[in-house]
py3Dmol code that shows the C-alpha trace and the ligand (Angstrom):
import py3Dmol

protein = """\
ATOM      1  CA  MET A   1     -16.996  -7.177 -31.425  1.00  0.00           C
ATOM      2  CA  ALA A   2     -16.839  -9.844 -28.747  1.00  0.00           C
ATOM      3  CA  ALA A   3     -19.905 -10.178 -26.541  1.00  0.00           C
ATOM      4  CA  ASP A   4     -19.290  -9.367 -22.880  1.00  0.00           C
ATOM      5  CA  TYR A   5     -19.370 -12.162 -20.382  1.00  0.00           C
ATOM      6  CA  ALA A   6     -19.810 -12.090 -16.632  1.00  0.00           C
ATOM      7  CA  PHE A   7     -19.276 -14.607 -13.870  1.00  0.00           C
ATOM      8  CA  PHE A   8     -22.677 -15.181 -12.279  1.00  0.00           C
ATOM      9  CA  LYS A   9     -24.133 -17.912 -10.059  1.00  0.00           C
ATOM     10  CA  GLY A  10     -21.143 -20.178 -10.417  1.00  0.00           C
ATOM     11  CA  GLY A  11     -20.415 -19.894 -14.137  1.00  0.00           C
ATOM     12  CA  ILE A  12     -19.468 -17.625 -17.029  1.00  0.00           C
ATOM     13  CA  VAL A  13     -22.574 -16.324 -18.819  1.00  0.00           C
ATOM     14  CA  PRO A  14     -23.399 -13.575 -21.350  1.00  0.00           C
ATOM     15  CA  ILE A  15     -23.723 -10.276 -19.480  1.00  0.00           C
ATOM     16  CA  ASP A  16     -27.452  -9.915 -20.201  1.00  0.00           C
ATOM     17  CA  LYS A  17     -28.083 -13.187 -18.351  1.00  0.00           C
ATOM     18  CA  ALA A  18     -26.431 -11.840 -15.167  1.00  0.00           C
ATOM     19  CA  LYS A  19     -29.464 -10.310 -13.441  1.00  0.00           C
ATOM     20  CA  VAL A  20     -30.858 -10.247  -9.904  1.00  0.00           C
ATOM     21  CA  GLY A  21     -34.414  -9.713  -8.655  1.00  0.00           C
ATOM     22  CA  ILE A  22     -35.631  -6.485  -7.061  1.00  0.00           C
ATOM     23  CA  ARG A  23     -36.056  -8.208  -3.681  1.00  0.00           C
ATOM     24  CA  THR A  24     -32.335  -8.974  -3.440  1.00  0.00           C
ATOM     25  CA  HIS A  25     -31.073  -7.989   0.025  1.00  0.00           C
ATOM     26  CA  ALA A  26     -27.970  -6.240  -1.333  1.00  0.00           C
ATOM     27  CA  LEU A  27     -30.044  -4.078  -3.660  1.00  0.00           C
ATOM     28  CA  GLN A  28     -32.370  -3.053  -0.839  1.00  0.00           C
ATOM     29  CA  TYR A  29     -29.760  -2.474   1.895  1.00  0.00           C
ATOM     30  CA  GLY A  30     -26.329  -2.126   0.288  1.00  0.00           C
ATOM     31  CA  THR A  31     -25.182  -5.394   1.859  1.00  0.00           C
ATOM     32  CA  ALA A  32     -22.471  -6.215  -0.640  1.00  0.00           C
ATOM     33  CA  CYS A  33     -18.779  -5.596  -1.063  1.00  0.00           C
ATOM     34  CA  PHE A  34     -16.735  -5.195  -4.193  1.00  0.00           C
ATOM     35  CA  GLU A  35     -13.326  -4.745  -5.738  1.00  0.00           C
ATOM     36  CA  GLY A  36     -12.007  -2.626  -8.534  1.00  0.00           C
ATOM     37  CA  ILE A  37      -9.106  -4.230 -10.399  1.00  0.00           C
ATOM     38  CA  ARG A  38      -7.359  -2.869 -13.475  1.00  0.00           C
ATOM     39  CA  GLY A  39      -6.092  -4.714 -16.489  1.00  0.00           C
ATOM     40  CA  TYR A  40      -3.442  -2.845 -18.504  1.00  0.00           C
ATOM     41  CA  TRP A  41      -3.062  -3.519 -22.202  1.00  0.00           C
ATOM     42  CA  ASN A  42       0.544  -3.877 -23.345  1.00  0.00           C
ATOM     43  CA  LYS A  43       0.546  -3.186 -27.087  1.00  0.00           C
ATOM     44  CA  GLU A  44       4.021  -4.495 -27.859  1.00  0.00           C
ATOM     45  CA  GLU A  45       3.431  -7.813 -26.116  1.00  0.00           C
ATOM     46  CA  GLU A  46      -0.266  -7.993 -27.079  1.00  0.00           C
ATOM     47  CA  GLN A  47      -0.986  -8.904 -23.500  1.00  0.00           C
ATOM     48  CA  LEU A  48      -3.449  -7.756 -20.838  1.00  0.00           C
ATOM     49  CA  TYR A  49      -1.787  -7.499 -17.434  1.00  0.00           C
ATOM     50  CA  ILE A  50      -4.003  -7.606 -14.341  1.00  0.00           C
ATOM     51  CA  LEU A  51      -2.505  -5.503 -11.586  1.00  0.00           C
ATOM     52  CA  HIS A  52      -2.282  -6.875  -8.047  1.00  0.00           C
ATOM     53  CA  LEU A  53      -4.924  -9.534  -8.626  1.00  0.00           C
ATOM     54  CA  GLU A  54      -4.169 -11.413  -5.419  1.00  0.00           C
ATOM     55  CA  ALA A  55      -3.926  -8.320  -3.219  1.00  0.00           C
ATOM     56  CA  HIS A  56      -7.357  -7.196  -4.406  1.00  0.00           C
ATOM     57  CA  TYR A  57      -8.894 -10.592  -3.682  1.00  0.00           C
ATOM     58  CA  ARG A  58      -7.251 -10.705  -0.278  1.00  0.00           C
ATOM     59  CA  ARG A  59      -8.981  -7.416   0.544  1.00  0.00           C
ATOM     60  CA  PHE A  60     -12.202  -8.755  -1.032  1.00  0.00           C
ATOM     61  CA  LEU A  61     -12.147 -11.705   1.360  1.00  0.00           C
ATOM     62  CA  ARG A  62     -11.524  -9.331   4.292  1.00  0.00           C
ATOM     63  CA  SER A  63     -14.556  -7.264   3.228  1.00  0.00           C
ATOM     64  CA  CYS A  64     -16.586 -10.492   2.981  1.00  0.00           C
ATOM     65  CA  LYS A  65     -15.529 -11.409   6.501  1.00  0.00           C
ATOM     66  CA  ILE A  66     -16.659  -8.035   7.852  1.00  0.00           C
ATOM     67  CA  LEU A  67     -20.045  -8.498   6.134  1.00  0.00           C
ATOM     68  CA  LYS A  68     -20.369 -12.185   7.101  1.00  0.00           C
ATOM     69  CA  ILE A  69     -20.443 -13.275   3.477  1.00  0.00           C
ATOM     70  CA  ASP A  70     -19.121 -16.792   3.245  1.00  0.00           C
ATOM     71  CA  LEU A  71     -18.158 -17.430  -0.383  1.00  0.00           C
ATOM     72  CA  PRO A  72     -17.480 -20.987  -1.512  1.00  0.00           C
ATOM     73  CA  TYR A  73     -14.296 -19.855  -3.320  1.00  0.00           C
ATOM     74  CA  SER A  74     -10.687 -19.745  -2.179  1.00  0.00           C
ATOM     75  CA  LEU A  75      -8.286 -16.924  -3.029  1.00  0.00           C
ATOM     76  CA  GLU A  76      -6.774 -19.102  -5.758  1.00  0.00           C
ATOM     77  CA  GLU A  77     -10.171 -19.915  -7.256  1.00  0.00           C
ATOM     78  CA  LEU A  78     -11.182 -16.250  -7.308  1.00  0.00           C
ATOM     79  CA  CYS A  79      -7.981 -15.348  -9.166  1.00  0.00           C
ATOM     80  CA  LYS A  80      -8.369 -18.251 -11.579  1.00  0.00           C
ATOM     81  CA  VAL A  81     -11.974 -17.529 -12.496  1.00  0.00           C
ATOM     82  CA  THR A  82     -11.126 -13.850 -13.030  1.00  0.00           C
ATOM     83  CA  VAL A  83      -8.369 -14.683 -15.493  1.00  0.00           C
ATOM     84  CA  GLU A  84     -10.755 -17.092 -17.260  1.00  0.00           C
ATOM     85  CA  LEU A  85     -13.404 -14.390 -17.507  1.00  0.00           C
ATOM     86  CA  ALA A  86     -10.913 -11.825 -18.803  1.00  0.00           C
ATOM     87  CA  ASP A  87      -9.629 -14.329 -21.338  1.00  0.00           C
ATOM     88  CA  ARG A  88     -13.172 -15.024 -22.501  1.00  0.00           C
ATOM     89  CA  ASN A  89     -13.898 -11.293 -22.897  1.00  0.00           C
ATOM     90  CA  GLY A  90     -10.757 -10.920 -24.983  1.00  0.00           C
ATOM     91  CA  TYR A  91     -10.179  -7.175 -24.534  1.00  0.00           C
ATOM     92  CA  ARG A  92      -7.315  -5.527 -26.401  1.00  0.00           C
ATOM     93  CA  GLU A  93      -7.459  -2.323 -24.356  1.00  0.00           C
ATOM     94  CA  ASP A  94      -7.283  -1.205 -20.726  1.00  0.00           C
ATOM     95  CA  ALA A  95      -9.979  -2.835 -18.658  1.00  0.00           C
ATOM     96  CA  TYR A  96     -11.576  -2.653 -15.255  1.00  0.00           C
ATOM     97  CA  ILE A  97     -12.722  -5.757 -13.417  1.00  0.00           C
ATOM     98  CA  ARG A  98     -15.481  -5.543 -10.838  1.00  0.00           C
ATOM     99  CA  PRO A  99     -16.011  -8.521  -8.482  1.00  0.00           C
ATOM    100  CA  LEU A 100     -19.057  -8.209  -6.222  1.00  0.00           C
ATOM    101  CA  ALA A 101     -19.997 -10.391  -3.247  1.00  0.00           C
ATOM    102  CA  TYR A 102     -23.585  -9.755  -2.294  1.00  0.00           C
ATOM    103  CA  LYS A 103     -26.322 -10.885   0.040  1.00  0.00           C
ATOM    104  CA  SER A 104     -28.517 -12.676  -2.449  1.00  0.00           C
ATOM    105  CA  SER A 105     -31.399 -13.727  -0.158  1.00  0.00           C
ATOM    106  CA  GLU A 106     -34.717 -12.047  -0.863  1.00  0.00           C
ATOM    107  CA  THR A 107     -35.461 -11.246   2.759  1.00  0.00           C
ATOM    108  CA  ILE A 108     -36.897  -8.051   4.195  1.00  0.00           C
ATOM    109  CA  SER A 109     -34.922  -7.684   7.437  1.00  0.00           C
ATOM    110  CA  PRO A 110     -31.714  -5.614   7.423  1.00  0.00           C
ATOM    111  CA  ARG A 111     -29.145  -7.917   9.008  1.00  0.00           C
ATOM    112  CA  LEU A 112     -25.942  -9.748   8.187  1.00  0.00           C
ATOM    113  CA  HIS A 113     -26.602 -13.202   9.640  1.00  0.00           C
ATOM    114  CA  ASN A 114     -28.532 -16.122   8.137  1.00  0.00           C
ATOM    115  CA  LEU A 115     -28.463 -14.808   4.588  1.00  0.00           C
ATOM    116  CA  GLU A 116     -27.165 -16.388   1.398  1.00  0.00           C
ATOM    117  CA  GLY A 117     -24.173 -14.788  -0.271  1.00  0.00           C
ATOM    118  CA  ASP A 118     -23.132 -14.987  -3.898  1.00  0.00           C
ATOM    119  CA  LEU A 119     -20.381 -13.823  -6.251  1.00  0.00           C
ATOM    120  CA  ALA A 120     -20.623 -11.880  -9.502  1.00  0.00           C
ATOM    121  CA  ILE A 121     -17.774 -10.530 -11.633  1.00  0.00           C
ATOM    122  CA  TYR A 122     -17.975  -8.326 -14.696  1.00  0.00           C
ATOM    123  CA  MET A 123     -15.570  -6.151 -16.626  1.00  0.00           C
ATOM    124  CA  ILE A 124     -15.624  -3.026 -18.771  1.00  0.00           C
ATOM    125  CA  PRO A 125     -13.100  -1.232 -20.963  1.00  0.00           C
ATOM    126  CA  LEU A 126     -11.707   1.721 -18.999  1.00  0.00           C
ATOM    127  CA  GLY A 127      -9.119   4.390 -19.701  1.00  0.00           C
ATOM    128  CA  ASP A 128      -8.498   7.256 -17.256  1.00  0.00           C
ATOM    129  CA  TYR A 129     -11.102   7.539 -14.473  1.00  0.00           C
ATOM    130  CA  ILE A 130      -9.850  11.024 -13.720  1.00  0.00           C
ATOM    131  CA  ASP A 131      -7.411  13.038 -15.799  1.00  0.00           C
ATOM    132  CA  THR A 132      -3.977  11.994 -14.605  1.00  0.00           C
ATOM    133  CA  SER A 133      -1.956  14.493 -16.655  1.00  0.00           C
ATOM    134  CA  LYS A 134      -3.226  18.028 -15.941  1.00  0.00           C
ATOM    135  CA  GLY A 135      -3.973  17.603 -12.274  1.00  0.00           C
ATOM    136  CA  VAL A 136      -7.276  17.810 -10.429  1.00  0.00           C
ATOM    137  CA  ARG A 137      -9.010  20.713  -8.708  1.00  0.00           C
ATOM    138  CA  THR A 138     -10.529  19.767  -5.390  1.00  0.00           C
ATOM    139  CA  MET A 139     -12.601  21.072  -2.498  1.00  0.00           C
ATOM    140  CA  VAL A 140     -12.840  19.833   1.061  1.00  0.00           C
ATOM    141  CA  SER A 141     -16.258  18.267   1.295  1.00  0.00           C
ATOM    142  CA  SER A 142     -18.910  19.388   3.753  1.00  0.00           C
ATOM    143  CA  TRP A 143     -19.724  15.670   4.090  1.00  0.00           C
ATOM    144  CA  ARG A 144     -17.753  13.687   6.673  1.00  0.00           C
ATOM    145  CA  ARG A 145     -16.371  10.189   6.084  1.00  0.00           C
ATOM    146  CA  VAL A 146     -18.345   7.318   7.612  1.00  0.00           C
ATOM    147  CA  ALA A 147     -16.650   6.250  10.838  1.00  0.00           C
ATOM    148  CA  ASP A 148     -15.453   2.689  11.431  1.00  0.00           C
ATOM    149  CA  ASN A 149     -18.166   2.321  14.054  1.00  0.00           C
ATOM    150  CA  ALA A 150     -20.890   3.368  11.618  1.00  0.00           C
ATOM    151  CA  ILE A 151     -19.950   1.705   8.319  1.00  0.00           C
ATOM    152  CA  PRO A 152     -16.392   0.340   8.275  1.00  0.00           C
ATOM    153  CA  ALA A 153     -14.525   2.064   5.444  1.00  0.00           C
ATOM    154  CA  ARG A 154     -11.830  -0.626   5.399  1.00  0.00           C
ATOM    155  CA  GLY A 155     -14.396  -3.003   3.946  1.00  0.00           C
ATOM    156  CA  LYS A 156     -15.257  -1.984   0.398  1.00  0.00           C
ATOM    157  CA  ILE A 157     -18.968  -2.056   1.178  1.00  0.00           C
ATOM    158  CA  THR A 158     -21.386  -0.977  -1.556  1.00  0.00           C
ATOM    159  CA  GLY A 159     -23.735   0.821   0.857  1.00  0.00           C
ATOM    160  CA  SER A 160     -20.962   3.074   2.120  1.00  0.00           C
ATOM    161  CA  TYR A 161     -20.480   4.501  -1.374  1.00  0.00           C
ATOM    162  CA  ILE A 162     -23.510   6.718  -0.729  1.00  0.00           C
ATOM    163  CA  ASN A 163     -21.013   8.675   1.378  1.00  0.00           C
ATOM    164  CA  SER A 164     -18.644   8.944  -1.623  1.00  0.00           C
ATOM    165  CA  ALA A 165     -21.540   9.885  -3.885  1.00  0.00           C
ATOM    166  CA  PHE A 166     -22.583  12.823  -1.674  1.00  0.00           C
ATOM    167  CA  ALA A 167     -19.022  14.131  -1.635  1.00  0.00           C
ATOM    168  CA  LYS A 168     -18.388  13.651  -5.373  1.00  0.00           C
ATOM    169  CA  THR A 169     -21.637  15.300  -6.451  1.00  0.00           C
ATOM    170  CA  GLU A 170     -21.164  18.251  -4.119  1.00  0.00           C
ATOM    171  CA  ALA A 171     -17.679  18.791  -5.592  1.00  0.00           C
ATOM    172  CA  ALA A 172     -18.849  18.409  -9.202  1.00  0.00           C
ATOM    173  CA  GLU A 173     -21.815  20.741  -8.728  1.00  0.00           C
ATOM    174  CA  ASN A 174     -19.479  23.356  -7.278  1.00  0.00           C
ATOM    175  CA  GLY A 175     -17.217  23.150 -10.325  1.00  0.00           C
ATOM    176  CA  PHE A 176     -14.452  20.943  -8.877  1.00  0.00           C
ATOM    177  CA  ASP A 177     -13.107  17.654 -10.185  1.00  0.00           C
ATOM    178  CA  GLU A 178     -12.966  15.782  -6.892  1.00  0.00           C
ATOM    179  CA  ALA A 179     -13.701  15.995  -3.170  1.00  0.00           C
ATOM    180  CA  ILE A 180     -11.380  15.550  -0.218  1.00  0.00           C
ATOM    181  CA  VAL A 181     -13.291  14.125   2.715  1.00  0.00           C
ATOM    182  CA  LEU A 182     -12.432  14.654   6.385  1.00  0.00           C
ATOM    183  CA  THR A 183     -13.000  12.220   9.228  1.00  0.00           C
ATOM    184  CA  GLU A 184     -15.718  12.851  11.795  1.00  0.00           C
ATOM    185  CA  ASP A 185     -13.114  14.635  13.966  1.00  0.00           C
ATOM    186  CA  GLY A 186     -11.896  16.833  11.116  1.00  0.00           C
ATOM    187  CA  HIS A 187      -8.690  15.184   9.946  1.00  0.00           C
ATOM    188  CA  VAL A 188      -7.874  14.495   6.312  1.00  0.00           C
ATOM    189  CA  CYS A 189      -9.191  11.089   5.301  1.00  0.00           C
ATOM    190  CA  GLU A 190      -9.200  10.504   1.540  1.00  0.00           C
ATOM    191  CA  GLY A 191     -10.900  11.406  -1.732  1.00  0.00           C
ATOM    192  CA  SER A 192     -14.345  10.154  -2.732  1.00  0.00           C
ATOM    193  CA  ALA A 193     -12.737   7.031  -4.220  1.00  0.00           C
ATOM    194  CA  GLU A 194      -8.986   7.566  -3.785  1.00  0.00           C
ATOM    195  CA  ASN A 195      -6.372   7.621  -1.066  1.00  0.00           C
ATOM    196  CA  ILE A 196      -4.411  10.838  -0.628  1.00  0.00           C
ATOM    197  CA  PHE A 197      -0.710  11.665  -0.240  1.00  0.00           C
ATOM    198  CA  LEU A 198       1.060  14.932   0.655  1.00  0.00           C
ATOM    199  CA  VAL A 199       4.641  15.982   0.054  1.00  0.00           C
ATOM    200  CA  ARG A 200       6.106  18.446   2.567  1.00  0.00           C
ATOM    201  CA  TYR A 201       9.795  19.332   2.880  1.00  0.00           C
ATOM    202  CA  GLY A 202      10.697  16.302   0.759  1.00  0.00           C
ATOM    203  CA  LYS A 203       8.742  13.936   3.025  1.00  0.00           C
ATOM    204  CA  ILE A 204       5.790  11.867   1.835  1.00  0.00           C
ATOM    205  CA  ILE A 205       2.841  11.771   4.229  1.00  0.00           C
ATOM    206  CA  THR A 206      -0.444   9.869   4.175  1.00  0.00           C
ATOM    207  CA  PRO A 207      -3.212   9.304   6.760  1.00  0.00           C
ATOM    208  CA  PRO A 208      -2.905   5.989   8.652  1.00  0.00           C
ATOM    209  CA  LEU A 209      -5.267   2.995   8.367  1.00  0.00           C
ATOM    210  CA  SER A 210      -6.981   4.052  11.611  1.00  0.00           C
ATOM    211  CA  GLU A 211      -8.360   7.223   9.935  1.00  0.00           C
ATOM    212  CA  ASP A 212     -11.425   5.590   8.337  1.00  0.00           C
ATOM    213  CA  ILE A 213      -9.704   5.189   4.983  1.00  0.00           C
ATOM    214  CA  LEU A 214      -9.977   2.289   2.597  1.00  0.00           C
ATOM    215  CA  GLU A 215      -6.895   0.088   2.920  1.00  0.00           C
ATOM    216  CA  GLY A 216      -5.838   0.955  -0.604  1.00  0.00           C
ATOM    217  CA  VAL A 217      -3.883  -1.448  -2.769  1.00  0.00           C
ATOM    218  CA  THR A 218      -2.457   1.476  -4.750  1.00  0.00           C
ATOM    219  CA  ARG A 219      -1.584   3.225  -1.477  1.00  0.00           C
ATOM    220  CA  ASP A 220       0.602   0.235  -0.539  1.00  0.00           C
ATOM    221  CA  THR A 221       2.127   0.260  -4.009  1.00  0.00           C
ATOM    222  CA  ILE A 222       3.019   3.962  -3.771  1.00  0.00           C
ATOM    223  CA  ILE A 223       4.561   3.499  -0.321  1.00  0.00           C
ATOM    224  CA  GLN A 224       6.700   0.696  -1.713  1.00  0.00           C
ATOM    225  CA  ILE A 225       7.747   2.505  -4.900  1.00  0.00           C
ATOM    226  CA  ALA A 226       8.611   5.658  -2.931  1.00  0.00           C
ATOM    227  CA  LYS A 227      10.826   3.643  -0.595  1.00  0.00           C
ATOM    228  CA  ASP A 228      12.513   1.285  -3.030  1.00  0.00           C
ATOM    229  CA  GLU A 229      12.821   3.471  -6.119  1.00  0.00           C
ATOM    230  CA  ILE A 230      13.090   7.018  -4.736  1.00  0.00           C
ATOM    231  CA  GLY A 231      14.444   6.276  -1.270  1.00  0.00           C
ATOM    232  CA  ILE A 232      11.715   8.136   0.628  1.00  0.00           C
ATOM    233  CA  GLU A 233       9.956   6.477   3.588  1.00  0.00           C
ATOM    234  CA  THR A 234       6.268   7.458   3.793  1.00  0.00           C
ATOM    235  CA  VAL A 235       5.134   8.857   7.132  1.00  0.00           C
ATOM    236  CA  GLU A 236       1.686   7.611   8.144  1.00  0.00           C
ATOM    237  CA  ARG A 237       0.163  10.160  10.472  1.00  0.00           C
ATOM    238  CA  LYS A 238      -2.891  12.332  11.059  1.00  0.00           C
ATOM    239  CA  VAL A 239      -3.122  15.286   8.679  1.00  0.00           C
ATOM    240  CA  ASP A 240      -4.870  18.602   9.386  1.00  0.00           C
ATOM    241  CA  ARG A 241      -7.070  20.282   6.786  1.00  0.00           C
ATOM    242  CA  THR A 242      -4.816  23.322   6.440  1.00  0.00           C
ATOM    243  CA  GLU A 243      -1.775  21.142   5.811  1.00  0.00           C
ATOM    244  CA  LEU A 244      -3.433  20.570   2.447  1.00  0.00           C
ATOM    245  CA  TYR A 245      -3.201  24.319   1.814  1.00  0.00           C
ATOM    246  CA  VAL A 246       0.519  24.515   2.573  1.00  0.00           C
ATOM    247  CA  ALA A 247       1.679  21.180   1.147  1.00  0.00           C
ATOM    248  CA  ASP A 248       4.340  21.327  -1.577  1.00  0.00           C
ATOM    249  CA  GLU A 249       2.623  18.560  -3.520  1.00  0.00           C
ATOM    250  CA  LEU A 250      -0.567  16.521  -3.234  1.00  0.00           C
ATOM    251  CA  PHE A 251      -1.828  13.531  -5.153  1.00  0.00           C
ATOM    252  CA  PHE A 252      -4.611  10.981  -5.153  1.00  0.00           C
ATOM    253  CA  CYS A 253      -4.077   7.328  -5.860  1.00  0.00           C
ATOM    254  CA  GLY A 254      -6.359   4.398  -6.482  1.00  0.00           C
ATOM    255  CA  THR A 255      -7.135   1.703  -8.984  1.00  0.00           C
ATOM    256  CA  GLY A 256      -9.438   4.012 -10.923  1.00  0.00           C
ATOM    257  CA  ALA A 257      -7.548   7.247 -10.216  1.00  0.00           C
ATOM    258  CA  GLN A 258      -4.087   5.658 -10.694  1.00  0.00           C
ATOM    259  CA  VAL A 259      -1.769   8.531  -9.705  1.00  0.00           C
ATOM    260  CA  SER A 260      -3.615  11.839 -10.044  1.00  0.00           C
ATOM    261  CA  PRO A 261      -1.799  15.057  -9.074  1.00  0.00           C
ATOM    262  CA  ILE A 262      -3.939  17.550  -7.137  1.00  0.00           C
ATOM    263  CA  ILE A 263      -3.252  21.134  -8.217  1.00  0.00           C
ATOM    264  CA  GLU A 264      -5.836  23.021  -6.179  1.00  0.00           C
ATOM    265  CA  VAL A 265      -7.618  22.691  -2.805  1.00  0.00           C
ATOM    266  CA  ASP A 266     -10.378  25.097  -1.717  1.00  0.00           C
ATOM    267  CA  ARG A 267      -9.246  27.634  -4.358  1.00  0.00           C
ATOM    268  CA  ARG A 268      -5.645  27.602  -3.193  1.00  0.00           C
ATOM    269  CA  ALA A 269      -2.968  26.414  -5.599  1.00  0.00           C
ATOM    270  CA  VAL A 270      -0.947  23.415  -4.452  1.00  0.00           C
ATOM    271  CA  GLY A 271       2.718  24.447  -4.727  1.00  0.00           C
ATOM    272  CA  ASP A 272       2.972  26.436  -7.935  1.00  0.00           C
ATOM    273  CA  GLY A 273      -0.273  24.971  -9.280  1.00  0.00           C
ATOM    274  CA  LYS A 274       1.381  22.296 -11.418  1.00  0.00           C
ATOM    275  CA  PRO A 275       2.088  18.608 -10.671  1.00  0.00           C
ATOM    276  CA  GLY A 276       5.211  18.559  -8.460  1.00  0.00           C
ATOM    277  CA  PRO A 277       8.517  16.704  -9.062  1.00  0.00           C
ATOM    278  CA  ILE A 278       8.036  13.854  -6.571  1.00  0.00           C
ATOM    279  CA  THR A 279       4.464  13.245  -7.739  1.00  0.00           C
ATOM    280  CA  SER A 280       5.617  13.224 -11.360  1.00  0.00           C
ATOM    281  CA  LYS A 281       8.411  10.783 -10.584  1.00  0.00           C
ATOM    282  CA  ILE A 282       6.051   8.419  -8.748  1.00  0.00           C
ATOM    283  CA  SER A 283       3.501   8.717 -11.529  1.00  0.00           C
ATOM    284  CA  ARG A 284       6.049   7.844 -14.233  1.00  0.00           C
ATOM    285  CA  LEU A 285       7.279   4.830 -12.288  1.00  0.00           C
ATOM    286  CA  TYR A 286       3.730   3.691 -11.592  1.00  0.00           C
ATOM    287  CA  PHE A 287       2.622   3.775 -15.232  1.00  0.00           C
ATOM    288  CA  ASP A 288       5.761   1.968 -16.411  1.00  0.00           C
ATOM    289  CA  ILE A 289       5.308  -0.734 -13.786  1.00  0.00           C
ATOM    290  CA  VAL A 290       1.608  -1.371 -14.434  1.00  0.00           C
ATOM    291  CA  ARG A 291       2.130  -1.716 -18.182  1.00  0.00           C
ATOM    292  CA  GLY A 292       4.736  -4.403 -17.604  1.00  0.00           C
ATOM    293  CA  LYS A 293       7.755  -2.300 -18.608  1.00  0.00           C
ATOM    294  CA  VAL A 294       9.768  -2.898 -15.420  1.00  0.00           C
ATOM    295  CA  PRO A 295      10.831  -6.563 -15.107  1.00  0.00           C
ATOM    296  CA  LYS A 296      11.500  -6.215 -11.371  1.00  0.00           C
ATOM    297  CA  TYR A 297       7.779  -5.610 -10.810  1.00  0.00           C
ATOM    298  CA  HIS A 298       6.352  -8.254 -13.120  1.00  0.00           C
ATOM    299  CA  LYS A 299       5.486 -10.132  -9.942  1.00  0.00           C
ATOM    300  CA  TRP A 300       2.639  -7.622  -9.435  1.00  0.00           C
ATOM    301  CA  LEU A 301       1.084  -8.510 -12.793  1.00  0.00           C
ATOM    302  CA  THR A 302      -0.971 -11.472 -13.939  1.00  0.00           C
ATOM    303  CA  PRO A 303      -1.013 -12.022 -17.722  1.00  0.00           C
ATOM    304  CA  VAL A 304      -4.449 -12.941 -19.042  1.00  0.00           C
ATOM    305  CA  TYR A 305      -3.523 -14.505 -22.361  1.00  0.00           C
ATOM    306  CA  SER A 306      -1.421 -17.632 -22.620  1.00  0.00           C
ATOM    307  CA  GLU A 307       0.045 -16.354 -25.901  1.00  0.00           C
ATOM    308  CA  LYS A 308       0.113 -13.049 -27.793  1.00  0.00           C
ATOM    309  CA  HIS A 309      -3.490 -11.946 -28.159  1.00  0.00           C
ATOM    310  CA  VAL A 310      -3.341 -11.019 -31.837  1.00  0.00           C
ATOM    311  CA  LYS A 311      -6.147  -9.171 -33.532  1.00  0.00           C
ATOM    312  CA  VAL A 312      -8.372 -11.414 -35.660  1.00  0.00           C
TER     313      VAL A 312
END
"""
ligand_1 = """\
23
PY5
N -10.549 4.998 -1.101
C -11.774 4.719 -1.581
C -12.972 5.207 -0.855
C -11.910 3.982 -2.755
O -13.125 3.698 -3.233
C -10.756 3.537 -3.433
C -10.857 2.747 -4.687
C -9.494 3.853 -2.894
C -9.433 4.577 -1.719
C -8.229 3.350 -3.513
O -8.119 1.975 -3.307
P -7.327 1.002 -4.295
O -6.005 1.606 -4.467
O -7.273 -0.282 -3.579
O -8.082 0.958 -5.552
N -11.990 2.980 -5.444
C -12.414 2.062 -6.444
C -11.455 2.027 -7.615
O -11.513 1.064 -8.353
C -13.826 2.339 -6.840
C -14.109 3.577 -7.561
C -15.567 3.812 -7.808
O -10.633 2.918 -7.786
"""
view = py3Dmol.view(width=600, height=400)
view.addModel(protein, "pdb")
view.setStyle({"model": 0}, {"cartoon": {"style": "trace"}})
view.addModel(ligand_1, "xyz")
view.setStyle({"model": 1}, {"stick": {}})
view.zoomTo()
view.show()
């Protein structure tokens, strides 16, 4: 088995050499931002395809800007080093890539200015993050989403994932698979780590970017697939809690979650309690696209290996 490598302090090193001290600012205060990027293994081509590499790093750089982390890497360099790392790790299975930009100074004061920033990237093998076939059972969380004026959700900031953790654990401990979180003023926001879509009367609806959601890469992908492949324009508007109860279909999307149908909210079945037709259509298209089976969408994929990565 190949050893795992990480990108750490400017170079590729064995994963057990990628360590930070306990005084690190980001560890103490959550002053870091990250990305989650998937690599999909294509068996026939013996290739690992990274999905939306550039889009993820564009958001990464936006998160860095919000946190005043000034990385000495351009978008192109970030993409290049990620492909190099993935190539070095040599996975022949689905993978998940985690870049992290963090305040590396060992300083006691919680602030954003006058601190060093650094980059780390690691990867792990990863199949489904949540079950994408059966559908997920959800509850509306008693925890509210952090508001833009408290901790901006559009930046993928590590510290703000405490908010996700409260919601996820509450849902799990109450016997549900996932939480749906509302904004401070009670509108539907997103899942603990997924964006959310509704289908009502054949229309696709999702909360807008001004509703304290993460600006999801998968969300953009779904909006585009729905328009170009199914001919449905997504409506971005505020959504009330009880619209979840009467929606014909609901689904989560995200890098980890992919497309996950929601079959229950607050002990009410969504539609007839099974993944709906539009969700299923989007899901099928999504999985074909990400595995490199639709030539039209190859532009969304970055191959890791320069030739077939045959088993040795
Ligand atoms: N909303 C939140 C709060 C998220 O954490 C995520 C992604 C999304 C939406 C979906 O965004 P995207 O489509 O760009 O992935 N969550 C990460 C993921 O990799 C982290 C999970 C722990 O899916």
